[in-house]
PDB file of N, H, CA, C and O in Angstrom:
ATOM      1  N   MET A   1      84.129  18.138  30.495  1.00  0.00           N
ATOM      2  CA  MET A   1      82.895  18.051  31.245  1.00  0.00           C
ATOM      3  C   MET A   1      81.880  19.010  30.634  1.00  0.00           C
ATOM      4  O   MET A   1      82.214  20.149  30.309  1.00  0.00           O
ATOM      5  N   LYS A   2      80.653  18.555  30.480  1.00  0.00           N
ATOM      6  H   LYS A   2      80.382  17.630  30.744  1.00  0.00           H
ATOM      7  CA  LYS A   2      79.601  19.393  29.925  1.00  0.00           C
ATOM      8  C   LYS A   2      79.223  20.493  30.898  1.00  0.00           C
ATOM      9  O   LYS A   2      79.388  20.354  32.109  1.00  0.00           O
ATOM     10  N   THR A   3      78.713  21.586  30.353  1.00  0.00           N
ATOM     11  H   THR A   3      78.579  21.699  29.369  1.00  0.00           H
ATOM     12  CA  THR A   3      78.221  22.670  31.192  1.00  0.00           C
ATOM     13  C   THR A   3      76.883  22.247  31.784  1.00  0.00           C
ATOM     14  O   THR A   3      75.991  21.815  31.054  1.00  0.00           O
ATOM     15  N   PRO A   4      76.733  22.368  33.104  1.00  0.00           N
ATOM     16  CA  PRO A   4      75.455  21.967  33.706  1.00  0.00           C
ATOM     17  C   PRO A   4      74.317  22.859  33.238  1.00  0.00           C
ATOM     18  O   PRO A   4      74.493  24.060  33.037  1.00  0.00           O
ATOM     19  N   LYS A   5      73.150  22.254  33.069  1.00  0.00           N
ATOM     20  H   LYS A   5      73.007  21.278  33.232  1.00  0.00           H
ATOM     21  CA  LYS A   5      71.962  22.988  32.675  1.00  0.00           C
ATOM     22  C   LYS A   5      70.906  22.784  33.750  1.00  0.00           C
ATOM     23  O   LYS A   5      70.837  21.726  34.377  1.00  0.00           O
ATOM     24  N   ALA A   6      70.096  23.792  33.954  1.00  0.00           N
ATOM     25  H   ALA A   6      70.152  24.651  33.445  1.00  0.00           H
ATOM     26  CA  ALA A   6      69.011  23.665  34.919  1.00  0.00           C
ATOM     27  C   ALA A   6      67.958  22.719  34.356  1.00  0.00           C
ATOM     28  O   ALA A   6      67.657  22.740  33.162  1.00  0.00           O
ATOM     29  N   MET A   7      67.411  21.900  35.226  1.00  0.00           N
ATOM     30  H   MET A   7      67.656  21.882  36.195  1.00  0.00           H
ATOM     31  CA  MET A   7      66.354  20.987  34.805  1.00  0.00           C
ATOM     32  C   MET A   7      65.003  21.643  35.051  1.00  0.00           C
ATOM     33  O   MET A   7      64.824  22.388  36.015  1.00  0.00           O
ATOM     34  N   GLN A   8      64.070  21.357  34.174  1.00  0.00           N
ATOM     35  H   GLN A   8      64.216  20.752  33.391  1.00  0.00           H
ATOM     36  CA  GLN A   8      62.714  21.872  34.306  1.00  0.00           C
ATOM     37  C   GLN A   8      61.949  21.024  35.320  1.00  0.00           C
ATOM     38  O   GLN A   8      62.300  19.868  35.558  1.00  0.00           O
ATOM     39  N   ALA A   9      60.909  21.597  35.914  1.00  0.00           N
ATOM     40  H   ALA A   9      60.624  22.535  35.721  1.00  0.00           H
ATOM     41  CA  ALA A   9      60.114  20.890  36.916  1.00  0.00           C
ATOM     42  C   ALA A   9      59.554  19.583  36.361  1.00  0.00           C
ATOM     43  O   ALA A   9      59.541  18.569  37.060  1.00  0.00           O
ATOM     44  N   GLY A  10      59.092  19.599  35.115  1.00  0.00           N
ATOM     45  H   GLY A  10      59.103  20.423  34.548  1.00  0.00           H
ATOM     46  CA  GLY A  10      58.547  18.390  34.495  1.00  0.00           C
ATOM     47  C   GLY A  10      59.581  17.286  34.372  1.00  0.00           C
ATOM     48  O   GLY A  10      59.271  16.112  34.575  1.00  0.00           O
ATOM     49  N   GLN A  11      60.822  17.665  34.038  1.00  0.00           N
ATOM     50  H   GLN A  11      61.074  18.618  33.874  1.00  0.00           H
ATOM     51  CA  GLN A  11      61.905  16.690  33.945  1.00  0.00           C
ATOM     52  C   GLN A  11      62.170  16.065  35.307  1.00  0.00           C
ATOM     53  O   GLN A  11      62.311  14.848  35.422  1.00  0.00           O
ATOM     54  N   ILE A  12      62.236  16.889  36.323  1.00  0.00           N
ATOM     55  H   ILE A  12      62.121  17.878  36.229  1.00  0.00           H
ATOM     56  CA  ILE A  12      62.530  16.400  37.668  1.00  0.00           C
ATOM     57  C   ILE A  12      61.452  15.421  38.115  1.00  0.00           C
ATOM     58  O   ILE A  12      61.757  14.377  38.691  1.00  0.00           O
ATOM     59  N   GLU A  13      60.201  15.757  37.851  1.00  0.00           N
ATOM     60  H   GLU A  13      59.954  16.605  37.383  1.00  0.00           H
ATOM     61  CA  GLU A  13      59.087  14.868  38.232  1.00  0.00           C
ATOM     62  C   GLU A  13      59.197  13.527  37.517  1.00  0.00           C
ATOM     63  O   GLU A  13      59.020  12.477  38.135  1.00  0.00           O
ATOM     64  N   LYS A  14      59.494  13.555  36.197  1.00  0.00           N
ATOM     65  H   LYS A  14      59.638  14.408  35.694  1.00  0.00           H
ATOM     66  CA  LYS A  14      59.623  12.307  35.428  1.00  0.00           C
ATOM     67  C   LYS A  14      60.778  11.467  35.955  1.00  0.00           C
ATOM     68  O   LYS A  14      60.645  10.256  36.135  1.00  0.00           O
ATOM     69  N   PHE A  15      61.915  12.119  36.202  1.00  0.00           N
ATOM     70  H   PHE A  15      62.023  13.102  36.057  1.00  0.00           H
ATOM     71  CA  PHE A  15      63.083  11.387  36.689  1.00  0.00           C
ATOM     72  C   PHE A  15      62.819  10.804  38.074  1.00  0.00           C
ATOM     73  O   PHE A  15      63.152   9.647  38.333  1.00  0.00           O
ATOM     74  N   ALA A  16      62.230  11.588  38.956  1.00  0.00           N
ATOM     75  H   ALA A  16      61.959  12.527  38.746  1.00  0.00           H
ATOM     76  CA  ALA A  16      61.938  11.112  40.313  1.00  0.00           C
ATOM     77  C   ALA A  16      61.004   9.910  40.280  1.00  0.00           C
ATOM     78  O   ALA A  16      61.207   8.939  41.009  1.00  0.00           O
ATOM     79  N   SER A  17      59.996   9.975  39.445  1.00  0.00           N
ATOM     80  H   SER A  17      59.831  10.763  38.852  1.00  0.00           H
ATOM     81  CA  SER A  17      59.047   8.867  39.319  1.00  0.00           C
ATOM     82  C   SER A  17      59.755   7.618  38.789  1.00  0.00           C
ATOM     83  O   SER A  17      59.542   6.516  39.296  1.00  0.00           O
ATOM     84  N   TYR A  18      60.595   7.795  37.771  1.00  0.00           N
ATOM     85  H   TYR A  18      60.768   8.690  37.359  1.00  0.00           H
ATOM     86  CA  TYR A  18      61.320   6.659  37.193  1.00  0.00           C
ATOM     87  C   TYR A  18      62.272   6.047  38.217  1.00  0.00           C
ATOM     88  O   TYR A  18      62.372   4.825  38.319  1.00  0.00           O
ATOM     89  N   LEU A  19      62.970   6.890  38.975  1.00  0.00           N
ATOM     90  H   LEU A  19      62.888   7.883  38.892  1.00  0.00           H
ATOM     91  CA  LEU A  19      63.913   6.390  39.969  1.00  0.00           C
ATOM     92  C   LEU A  19      63.208   5.645  41.097  1.00  0.00           C
ATOM     93  O   LEU A  19      63.769   4.705  41.660  1.00  0.00           O
ATOM     94  N   GLU A  20      61.994   6.050  41.432  1.00  0.00           N
ATOM     95  H   GLU A  20      61.538   6.814  40.974  1.00  0.00           H
ATOM     96  CA  GLU A  20      61.211   5.321  42.438  1.00  0.00           C
ATOM     97  C   GLU A  20      60.868   3.926  41.943  1.00  0.00           C
ATOM     98  O   GLU A  20      60.925   2.963  42.708  1.00  0.00           O
ATOM     99  N   GLU A  21      60.514   3.812  40.671  1.00  0.00           N
ATOM    100  H   GLU A  21      60.468   4.594  40.050  1.00  0.00           H
ATOM    101  CA  GLU A  21      60.147   2.529  40.082  1.00  0.00           C
ATOM    102  C   GLU A  21      61.364   1.640  39.826  1.00  0.00           C
ATOM    103  O   GLU A  21      61.244   0.415  39.808  1.00  0.00           O
ATOM    104  N   HIS A  22      62.527   2.247  39.628  1.00  0.00           N
ATOM    105  H   HIS A  22      62.624   3.242  39.643  1.00  0.00           H
ATOM    106  CA  HIS A  22      63.746   1.517  39.275  1.00  0.00           C
ATOM    107  C   HIS A  22      64.869   1.909  40.236  1.00  0.00           C
ATOM    108  O   HIS A  22      65.708   2.744  39.899  1.00  0.00           O
ATOM    109  N   PRO A  23      64.891   1.315  41.422  1.00  0.00           N
ATOM    110  CA  PRO A  23      65.874   1.729  42.438  1.00  0.00           C
ATOM    111  C   PRO A  23      67.331   1.409  42.092  1.00  0.00           C
ATOM    112  O   PRO A  23      68.234   1.824  42.819  1.00  0.00           O
ATOM    113  N   GLY A  24      67.577   0.688  41.010  1.00  0.00           N
ATOM    114  H   GLY A  24      66.844   0.351  40.419  1.00  0.00           H
ATOM    115  CA  GLY A  24      68.947   0.394  40.600  1.00  0.00           C
ATOM    116  C   GLY A  24      69.653   1.596  39.986  1.00  0.00           C
ATOM    117  O   GLY A  24      70.874   1.577  39.827  1.00  0.00           O
ATOM    118  N   PHE A  25      68.909   2.636  39.641  1.00  0.00           N
ATOM    119  H   PHE A  25      67.917   2.652  39.770  1.00  0.00           H
ATOM    120  CA  PHE A  25      69.476   3.858  39.065  1.00  0.00           C
ATOM    121  C   PHE A  25      69.749   4.857  40.180  1.00  0.00           C
ATOM    122  O   PHE A  25      68.972   4.966  41.128  1.00  0.00           O
ATOM    123  N   TRP A  26      70.852   5.583  40.066  1.00  0.00           N
ATOM    124  H   TRP A  26      71.483   5.495  39.295  1.00  0.00           H
ATOM    125  CA  TRP A  26      71.106   6.672  41.009  1.00  0.00           C
ATOM    126  C   TRP A  26      71.781   7.830  40.284  1.00  0.00           C
ATOM    127  O   TRP A  26      72.546   7.620  39.343  1.00  0.00           O
ATOM    128  N   PRO A  27      71.494   9.051  40.726  1.00  0.00           N
ATOM    129  CA  PRO A  27      72.055  10.222  40.041  1.00  0.00           C
ATOM    130  C   PRO A  27      73.497  10.487  40.451  1.00  0.00           C
ATOM    131  O   PRO A  27      73.908  10.168  41.567  1.00  0.00           O
ATOM    132  N   GLU A  28      74.256  11.075  39.535  1.00  0.00           N
ATOM    133  H   GLU A  28      73.922  11.334  38.629  1.00  0.00           H
ATOM    134  CA  GLU A  28      75.592  11.570  39.860  1.00  0.00           C
ATOM    135  C   GLU A  28      75.473  13.082  39.963  1.00  0.00           C
ATOM    136  O   GLU A  28      75.080  13.752  39.008  1.00  0.00           O
ATOM    137  N   LEU A  29      75.811  13.607  41.119  1.00  0.00           N
ATOM    138  H   LEU A  29      76.130  13.063  41.895  1.00  0.00           H
ATOM    139  CA  LEU A  29      75.702  15.043  41.374  1.00  0.00           C
ATOM    140  C   LEU A  29      77.087  15.661  41.321  1.00  0.00           C
ATOM    141  O   LEU A  29      78.061  15.047  41.758  1.00  0.00           O
ATOM    142  N   ARG A  30      77.181  16.874  40.789  1.00  0.00           N
ATOM    143  H   ARG A  30      76.390  17.373  40.434  1.00  0.00           H
ATOM    144  CA  ARG A  30      78.469  17.577  40.676  1.00  0.00           C
ATOM    145  C   ARG A  30      78.341  19.004  41.179  1.00  0.00           C
ATOM    146  O   ARG A  30      77.284  19.627  41.077  1.00  0.00           O
ATOM    147  N   GLY A  31      79.427  19.500  41.717  1.00  0.00           N
ATOM    148  H   GLY A  31      80.285  18.993  41.799  1.00  0.00           H
ATOM    149  CA  GLY A  31      79.519  20.906  42.095  1.00  0.00           C
ATOM    150  C   GLY A  31      78.848  21.234  43.412  1.00  0.00           C
ATOM    151  O   GLY A  31      78.159  20.414  44.018  1.00  0.00           O
ATOM    152  N   GLU A  32      79.079  22.473  43.829  1.00  0.00           N
ATOM    153  H   GLU A  32      79.638  23.140  43.336  1.00  0.00           H
ATOM    154  CA  GLU A  32      78.521  22.972  45.087  1.00  0.00           C
ATOM    155  C   GLU A  32      77.007  22.965  45.091  1.00  0.00           C
ATOM    156  O   GLU A  32      76.375  22.752  46.126  1.00  0.00           O
ATOM    157  N   ASP A  33      76.426  23.202  43.912  1.00  0.00           N
ATOM    158  H   ASP A  33      76.939  23.375  43.072  1.00  0.00           H
ATOM    159  CA  ASP A  33      74.977  23.264  43.804  1.00  0.00           C
ATOM    160  C   ASP A  33      74.344  21.906  43.502  1.00  0.00           C
ATOM    161  O   ASP A  33      73.135  21.818  43.288  1.00  0.00           O
ATOM    162  N   ALA A  34      75.149  20.861  43.486  1.00  0.00           N
ATOM    163  H   ALA A  34      76.131  20.932  43.660  1.00  0.00           H
ATOM    164  CA  ALA A  34      74.689  19.487  43.252  1.00  0.00           C
ATOM    165  C   ALA A  34      73.870  19.361  41.969  1.00  0.00           C
ATOM    166  O   ALA A  34      72.749  18.853  41.981  1.00  0.00           O
ATOM    167  N   TYR A  35      74.444  19.829  40.867  1.00  0.00           N
ATOM    168  H   TYR A  35      75.355  20.241  40.856  1.00  0.00           H
ATOM    169  CA  TYR A  35      73.803  19.647  39.570  1.00  0.00           C
ATOM    170  C   TYR A  35      73.775  18.160  39.227  1.00  0.00           C
ATOM    171  O   TYR A  35      74.736  17.441  39.503  1.00  0.00           O
ATOM    172  N   VAL A  36      72.688  17.699  38.634  1.00  0.00           N
ATOM    173  H   VAL A  36      71.907  18.283  38.410  1.00  0.00           H
ATOM    174  CA  VAL A  36      72.605  16.318  38.179  1.00  0.00           C
ATOM    175  C   VAL A  36      73.417  16.234  36.891  1.00  0.00           C
ATOM    176  O   VAL A  36      73.049  16.822  35.873  1.00  0.00           O
ATOM    177  N   TYR A  37      74.521  15.499  36.946  1.00  0.00           N
ATOM    178  H   TYR A  37      74.820  15.021  37.773  1.00  0.00           H
ATOM    179  CA  TYR A  37      75.409  15.373  35.794  1.00  0.00           C
ATOM    180  C   TYR A  37      74.995  14.199  34.912  1.00  0.00           C
ATOM    181  O   TYR A  37      75.206  14.222  33.699  1.00  0.00           O
ATOM    182  N   GLY A  38      74.412  13.182  35.518  1.00  0.00           N
ATOM    183  H   GLY A  38      74.241  13.163  36.503  1.00  0.00           H
ATOM    184  CA  GLY A  38      73.996  11.990  34.796  1.00  0.00           C
ATOM    185  C   GLY A  38      73.464  10.964  35.778  1.00  0.00           C
ATOM    186  O   GLY A  38      73.203  11.277  36.940  1.00  0.00           O
ATOM    187  N   PHE A  39      73.305   9.732  35.303  1.00  0.00           N
ATOM    188  H   PHE A  39      73.517   9.478  34.359  1.00  0.00           H
ATOM    189  CA  PHE A  39      72.754   8.666  36.129  1.00  0.00           C
ATOM    190  C   PHE A  39      73.570   7.397  35.943  1.00  0.00           C
ATOM    191  O   PHE A  39      74.118   7.144  34.870  1.00  0.00           O
ATOM    192  N   HIS A  40      73.640   6.618  36.988  1.00  0.00           N
ATOM    193  H   HIS A  40      73.194   6.823  37.859  1.00  0.00           H
ATOM    194  CA  HIS A  40      74.333   5.331  36.944  1.00  0.00           C
ATOM    195  C   HIS A  40      73.325   4.215  37.121  1.00  0.00           C
ATOM    196  O   HIS A  40      72.325   4.360  37.823  1.00  0.00           O
ATOM    197  N   VAL A  41      73.605   3.107  36.477  1.00  0.00           N
ATOM    198  H   VAL A  41      74.418   2.988  35.906  1.00  0.00           H
ATOM    199  CA  VAL A  41      72.918   1.846  36.736  1.00  0.00           C
ATOM    200  C   VAL A  41      73.985   0.779  36.561  1.00  0.00           C
ATOM    201  O   VAL A  41      74.495   0.568  35.461  1.00  0.00           O
ATOM    202  N   GLY A  42      74.310   0.118  37.643  1.00  0.00           N
ATOM    203  H   GLY A  42      73.895   0.289  38.537  1.00  0.00           H
ATOM    204  CA  GLY A  42      75.414  -0.844  37.606  1.00  0.00           C
ATOM    205  C   GLY A  42      76.691  -0.136  37.215  1.00  0.00           C
ATOM    206  O   GLY A  42      77.057   0.872  37.820  1.00  0.00           O
ATOM    207  N   GLU A  43      77.374  -0.657  36.207  1.00  0.00           N
ATOM    208  H   GLU A  43      77.077  -1.476  35.716  1.00  0.00           H
ATOM    209  CA  GLU A  43      78.619  -0.068  35.723  1.00  0.00           C
ATOM    210  C   GLU A  43      78.393   0.981  34.629  1.00  0.00           C
ATOM    211  O   GLU A  43      79.345   1.614  34.173  1.00  0.00           O
ATOM    212  N   CYS A  44      77.153   1.164  34.214  1.00  0.00           N
ATOM    213  H   CYS A  44      76.380   0.649  34.585  1.00  0.00           H
ATOM    214  CA  CYS A  44      76.841   2.069  33.102  1.00  0.00           C
ATOM    215  C   CYS A  44      76.550   3.487  33.585  1.00  0.00           C
ATOM    216  O   CYS A  44      75.979   3.692  34.656  1.00  0.00           O
ATOM    217  N   PHE A  45      76.955   4.454  32.774  1.00  0.00           N
ATOM    218  H   PHE A  45      77.419   4.287  31.904  1.00  0.00           H
ATOM    219  CA  PHE A  45      76.669   5.856  33.041  1.00  0.00           C
ATOM    220  C   PHE A  45      75.811   6.392  31.899  1.00  0.00           C
ATOM    221  O   PHE A  45      76.139   6.210  30.726  1.00  0.00           O
ATOM    222  N   LEU A  46      74.712   7.055  32.251  1.00  0.00           N
ATOM    223  H   LEU A  46      74.445   7.203  33.204  1.00  0.00           H
ATOM    224  CA  LEU A  46      73.834   7.671  31.256  1.00  0.00           C
ATOM    225  C   LEU A  46      73.802   9.171  31.487  1.00  0.00           C
ATOM    226  O   LEU A  46      73.633   9.626  32.618  1.00  0.00           O
ATOM    227  N   SER A  47      73.963   9.937  30.420  1.00  0.00           N
ATOM    228  H   SER A  47      74.100   9.568  29.501  1.00  0.00           H
ATOM    229  CA  SER A  47      73.844  11.386  30.547  1.00  0.00           C
ATOM    230  C   SER A  47      72.383  11.725  30.827  1.00  0.00           C
ATOM    231  O   SER A  47      71.512  10.863  30.711  1.00  0.00           O
ATOM    232  N   VAL A  48      72.115  12.961  31.190  1.00  0.00           N
ATOM    233  H   VAL A  48      72.822  13.661  31.284  1.00  0.00           H
ATOM    234  CA  VAL A  48      70.740  13.403  31.421  1.00  0.00           C
ATOM    235  C   VAL A  48      69.925  13.215  30.141  1.00  0.00           C
ATOM    236  O   VAL A  48      68.770  12.794  30.193  1.00  0.00           O
ATOM    237  N   GLU A  49      70.531  13.529  28.992  1.00  0.00           N
ATOM    238  H   GLU A  49      71.469  13.872  28.950  1.00  0.00           H
ATOM    239  CA  GLU A  49      69.840  13.375  27.716  1.00  0.00           C
ATOM    240  C   GLU A  49      69.526  11.902  27.429  1.00  0.00           C
ATOM    241  O   GLU A  49      68.433  11.578  26.963  1.00  0.00           O
ATOM    242  N   ASP A  50      70.492  11.008  27.709  1.00  0.00           N
ATOM    243  H   ASP A  50      71.379  11.271  28.088  1.00  0.00           H
ATOM    244  CA  ASP A  50      70.264   9.570  27.515  1.00  0.00           C
ATOM    245  C   ASP A  50      69.138   9.078  28.418  1.00  0.00           C
ATOM    246  O   ASP A  50      68.279   8.306  27.992  1.00  0.00           O
ATOM    247  N   MET A  51      69.153   9.528  29.655  1.00  0.00           N
ATOM    248  H   MET A  51      69.852  10.155  30.000  1.00  0.00           H
ATOM    249  CA  MET A  51      68.137   9.112  30.609  1.00  0.00           C
ATOM    250  C   MET A  51      66.762   9.609  30.180  1.00  0.00           C
ATOM    251  O   MET A  51      65.767   8.895  30.305  1.00  0.00           O
ATOM    252  N   GLU A  52      66.717  10.826  29.679  1.00  0.00           N
ATOM    253  H   GLU A  52      67.525  11.406  29.578  1.00  0.00           H
ATOM    254  CA  GLU A  52      65.445  11.384  29.215  1.00  0.00           C
ATOM    255  C   GLU A  52      64.900  10.565  28.046  1.00  0.00           C
ATOM    256  O   GLU A  52      63.701  10.295  27.977  1.00  0.00           O
ATOM    257  N   ARG A  53      65.791  10.170  27.123  1.00  0.00           N
ATOM    258  H   ARG A  53      66.765  10.390  27.179  1.00  0.00           H
ATOM    259  CA  ARG A  53      65.382   9.323  25.998  1.00  0.00           C
ATOM    260  C   ARG A  53      64.870   7.974  26.488  1.00  0.00           C
ATOM    261  O   ARG A  53      63.867   7.467  25.986  1.00  0.00           O
ATOM    262  N   LEU A  54      65.557   7.392  27.470  1.00  0.00           N
ATOM    263  H   LEU A  54      66.372   7.804  27.878  1.00  0.00           H
ATOM    264  CA  LEU A  54      65.141   6.109  28.025  1.00  0.00           C
ATOM    265  C   LEU A  54      63.745   6.205  28.634  1.00  0.00           C
ATOM    266  O   LEU A  54      62.902   5.335  28.414  1.00  0.00           O
ATOM    267  N   ILE A  55      63.513   7.250  29.389  1.00  0.00           N
ATOM    268  H   ILE A  55      64.198   7.956  29.568  1.00  0.00           H
ATOM    269  CA  ILE A  55      62.223   7.412  30.060  1.00  0.00           C
ATOM    270  C   ILE A  55      61.104   7.642  29.054  1.00  0.00           C
ATOM    271  O   ILE A  55      60.021   7.075  29.199  1.00  0.00           O
ATOM    272  N   THR A  56      61.345   8.461  28.041  1.00  0.00           N
ATOM    273  H   THR A  56      62.225   8.922  27.924  1.00  0.00           H
ATOM    274  CA  THR A  56      60.277   8.806  27.106  1.00  0.00           C
ATOM    275  C   THR A  56      60.013   7.723  26.072  1.00  0.00           C
ATOM    276  O   THR A  56      58.935   7.705  25.476  1.00  0.00           O
ATOM    277  N   THR A  57      60.962   6.817  25.837  1.00  0.00           N
ATOM    278  H   THR A  57      61.837   6.831  26.321  1.00  0.00           H
ATOM    279  CA  THR A  57      60.755   5.788  24.818  1.00  0.00           C
ATOM    280  C   THR A  57      60.488   4.419  25.404  1.00  0.00           C
ATOM    281  O   THR A  57      60.287   3.464  24.654  1.00  0.00           O
ATOM    282  N   ARG A  58      60.479   4.295  26.701  1.00  0.00           N
ATOM    283  H   ARG A  58      60.642   5.071  27.311  1.00  0.00           H
ATOM    284  CA  ARG A  58      60.261   2.967  27.281  1.00  0.00           C
ATOM    285  C   ARG A  58      58.850   2.491  26.958  1.00  0.00           C
ATOM    286  O   ARG A  58      57.923   3.286  26.803  1.00  0.00           O
ATOM    287  N   VAL A  59      58.719   1.200  26.865  1.00  0.00           N
ATOM    288  H   VAL A  59      59.472   0.555  26.992  1.00  0.00           H
ATOM    289  CA  VAL A  59      57.430   0.607  26.525  1.00  0.00           C
ATOM    290  C   VAL A  59      56.944  -0.164  27.743  1.00  0.00           C
ATOM    291  O   VAL A  59      57.628  -1.066  28.229  1.00  0.00           O
ATOM    292  N   ASP A  60      55.773   0.188  28.230  1.00  0.00           N
ATOM    293  H   ASP A  60      55.218   0.920  27.836  1.00  0.00           H
ATOM    294  CA  ASP A  60      55.175  -0.534  29.337  1.00  0.00           C
ATOM    295  C   ASP A  60      54.288  -1.629  28.771  1.00  0.00           C
ATOM    296  O   ASP A  60      53.366  -1.363  27.999  1.00  0.00           O
ATOM    297  N   VAL A  61      54.573  -2.848  29.158  1.00  0.00           N
ATOM    298  H   VAL A  61      55.321  -3.064  29.785  1.00  0.00           H
ATOM    299  CA  VAL A  61      53.777  -3.971  28.699  1.00  0.00           C
ATOM    300  C   VAL A  61      52.825  -4.352  29.822  1.00  0.00           C
ATOM    301  O   VAL A  61      53.267  -4.726  30.909  1.00  0.00           O
ATOM    302  N   PRO A  62      51.525  -4.262  29.572  1.00  0.00           N
ATOM    303  CA  PRO A  62      50.577  -4.635  30.609  1.00  0.00           C
ATOM    304  C   PRO A  62      50.700  -6.115  30.962  1.00  0.00           C
ATOM    305  O   PRO A  62      51.050  -6.938  30.116  1.00  0.00           O
ATOM    306  N   LEU A  63      50.414  -6.439  32.203  1.00  0.00           N
ATOM    307  H   LEU A  63      50.130  -5.771  32.891  1.00  0.00           H
ATOM    308  CA  LEU A  63      50.494  -7.813  32.679  1.00  0.00           C
ATOM    309  C   LEU A  63      49.607  -8.729  31.850  1.00  0.00           C
ATOM    310  O   LEU A  63      49.992  -9.864  31.570  1.00  0.00           O
ATOM    311  N   THR A  64      48.433  -8.264  31.453  1.00  0.00           N
ATOM    312  H   THR A  64      48.121  -7.341  31.681  1.00  0.00           H
ATOM    313  CA  THR A  64      47.533  -9.104  30.664  1.00  0.00           C
ATOM    314  C   THR A  64      48.175  -9.500  29.339  1.00  0.00           C
ATOM    315  O   THR A  64      47.947 -10.610  28.857  1.00  0.00           O
ATOM    316  N   ALA A  65      48.966  -8.625  28.746  1.00  0.00           N
ATOM    317  H   ALA A  65      49.151  -7.723  29.138  1.00  0.00           H
ATOM    318  CA  ALA A  65      49.646  -8.948  27.486  1.00  0.00           C
ATOM    319  C   ALA A  65      50.699 -10.028  27.725  1.00  0.00           C
ATOM    320  O   ALA A  65      50.874 -10.917  26.892  1.00  0.00           O
ATOM    321  N   LEU A  66      51.391  -9.957  28.842  1.00  0.00           N
ATOM    322  H   LEU A  66      51.249  -9.234  29.519  1.00  0.00           H
ATOM    323  CA  LEU A  66      52.390 -10.977  29.153  1.00  0.00           C
ATOM    324  C   LEU A  66      51.726 -12.328  29.394  1.00  0.00           C
ATOM    325  O   LEU A  66      52.261 -13.364  28.998  1.00  0.00           O
ATOM    326  N   LEU A  67      50.578 -12.320  30.035  1.00  0.00           N
ATOM    327  H   LEU A  67      50.144 -11.478  30.357  1.00  0.00           H
ATOM    328  CA  LEU A  67      49.881 -13.567  30.325  1.00  0.00           C
ATOM    329  C   LEU A  67      49.326 -14.217  29.059  1.00  0.00           C
ATOM    330  O   LEU A  67      49.129 -15.432  29.026  1.00  0.00           O
ATOM    331  N   ARG A  68      49.073 -13.424  28.018  1.00  0.00           N
ATOM    332  H   ARG A  68      49.233 -12.437  28.044  1.00  0.00           H
ATOM    333  CA  ARG A  68      48.538 -13.961  26.766  1.00  0.00           C
ATOM    334  C   ARG A  68      49.611 -14.569  25.878  1.00  0.00           C
ATOM    335  O   ARG A  68      49.289 -15.292  24.935  1.00  0.00           O
ATOM    336  N   THR A  69      50.868 -14.296  26.154  1.00  0.00           N
ATOM    337  H   THR A  69      51.131 -13.708  26.919  1.00  0.00           H
ATOM    338  CA  THR A  69      51.934 -14.834  25.303  1.00  0.00           C
ATOM    339  C   THR A  69      52.074 -16.326  25.544  1.00  0.00           C
ATOM    340  O   THR A  69      51.862 -16.811  26.656  1.00  0.00           O
ATOM    341  N   ALA A  70      52.428 -17.041  24.501  1.00  0.00           N
ATOM    342  H   ALA A  70      52.600 -16.647  23.598  1.00  0.00           H
ATOM    343  CA  ALA A  70      52.555 -18.496  24.604  1.00  0.00           C
ATOM    344  C   ALA A  70      53.818 -18.855  25.384  1.00  0.00           C
ATOM    345  O   ALA A  70      54.858 -18.220  25.215  1.00  0.00           O
ATOM    346  N   PRO A  71      53.726 -19.863  26.230  1.00  0.00           N
ATOM    347  CA  PRO A  71      54.926 -20.303  26.949  1.00  0.00           C
ATOM    348  C   PRO A  71      55.912 -20.936  25.971  1.00  0.00           C
ATOM    349  O   PRO A  71      55.499 -21.424  24.918  1.00  0.00           O
ATOM    350  N   PRO A  72      57.205 -20.939  26.296  1.00  0.00           N
ATOM    351  CA  PRO A  72      58.190 -21.531  25.388  1.00  0.00           C
ATOM    352  C   PRO A  72      57.974 -23.043  25.267  1.00  0.00           C
ATOM    353  O   PRO A  72      57.514 -23.691  26.207  1.00  0.00           O
ATOM    354  N   ASP A  73      58.311 -23.590  24.105  1.00  0.00           N
ATOM    355  H   ASP A  73      58.684 -23.063  23.341  1.00  0.00           H
ATOM    356  CA  ASP A  73      58.200 -25.031  23.867  1.00  0.00           C
ATOM    357  C   ASP A  73      59.418 -25.717  24.479  1.00  0.00           C
ATOM    358  O   ASP A  73      60.530 -25.570  23.974  1.00  0.00           O
ATOM    359  N   LEU A  74      59.221 -26.446  25.536  1.00  0.00           N
ATOM    360  H   LEU A  74      58.317 -26.565  25.947  1.00  0.00           H
ATOM    361  CA  LEU A  74      60.337 -27.097  26.241  1.00  0.00           C
ATOM    362  C   LEU A  74      60.500 -28.554  25.839  1.00  0.00           C
ATOM    363  O   LEU A  74      61.346 -29.248  26.402  1.00  0.00           O
ATOM    364  N   SER A  75      59.718 -29.036  24.883  1.00  0.00           N
ATOM    365  H   SER A  75      59.030 -28.472  24.425  1.00  0.00           H
ATOM    366  CA  SER A  75      59.767 -30.450  24.514  1.00  0.00           C
ATOM    367  C   SER A  75      61.057 -30.831  23.788  1.00  0.00           C
ATOM    368  O   SER A  75      61.451 -31.997  23.797  1.00  0.00           O
ATOM    369  N   ASN A  76      61.713 -29.857  23.163  1.00  0.00           N
ATOM    370  H   ASN A  76      61.392 -28.910  23.156  1.00  0.00           H
ATOM    371  CA  ASN A  76      62.934 -30.151  22.405  1.00  0.00           C
ATOM    372  C   ASN A  76      64.212 -29.909  23.194  1.00  0.00           C
ATOM    373  O   ASN A  76      65.301 -29.904  22.619  1.00  0.00           O
ATOM    374  N   ARG A  77      64.096 -29.711  24.483  1.00  0.00           N
ATOM    375  H   ARG A  77      63.212 -29.715  24.949  1.00  0.00           H
ATOM    376  CA  ARG A  77      65.286 -29.431  25.305  1.00  0.00           C
ATOM    377  C   ARG A  77      66.123 -30.690  25.463  1.00  0.00           C
ATOM    378  O   ARG A  77      65.600 -31.802  25.532  1.00  0.00           O
ATOM    379  N   ARG A  78      67.400 -30.494  25.516  1.00  0.00           N
ATOM    380  H   ARG A  78      67.825 -29.591  25.460  1.00  0.00           H
ATOM    381  CA  ARG A  78      68.321 -31.627  25.754  1.00  0.00           C
ATOM    382  C   ARG A  78      68.417 -31.862  27.251  1.00  0.00           C
ATOM    383  O   ARG A  78      68.393 -30.914  28.036  1.00  0.00           O
ATOM    384  N   PRO A  79      68.525 -33.130  27.650  1.00  0.00           N
ATOM    385  CA  PRO A  79      68.632 -33.429  29.086  1.00  0.00           C
ATOM    386  C   PRO A  79      69.947 -33.015  29.676  1.00  0.00           C
ATOM    387  O   PRO A  79      70.175 -33.206  30.871  1.00  0.00           O
TER     388      PRO A  79
END
């Protein structure tokens, strides 16, 4: 088991904001002081470092960009 590290206020704010937007994630707390050991989503476990990477590298696609994309060509679908 990794040694728990204190989280900085900025980290906590980023994680809290991300968890509000993505309710499928939940923290795993350990010890008497309830250190955040990592995060779960479904069957997957992410360390604090993995979660931080996910939050900082995620790409937000504006709705207007999605609306500009061409719809898939369904004419070649098999019945």
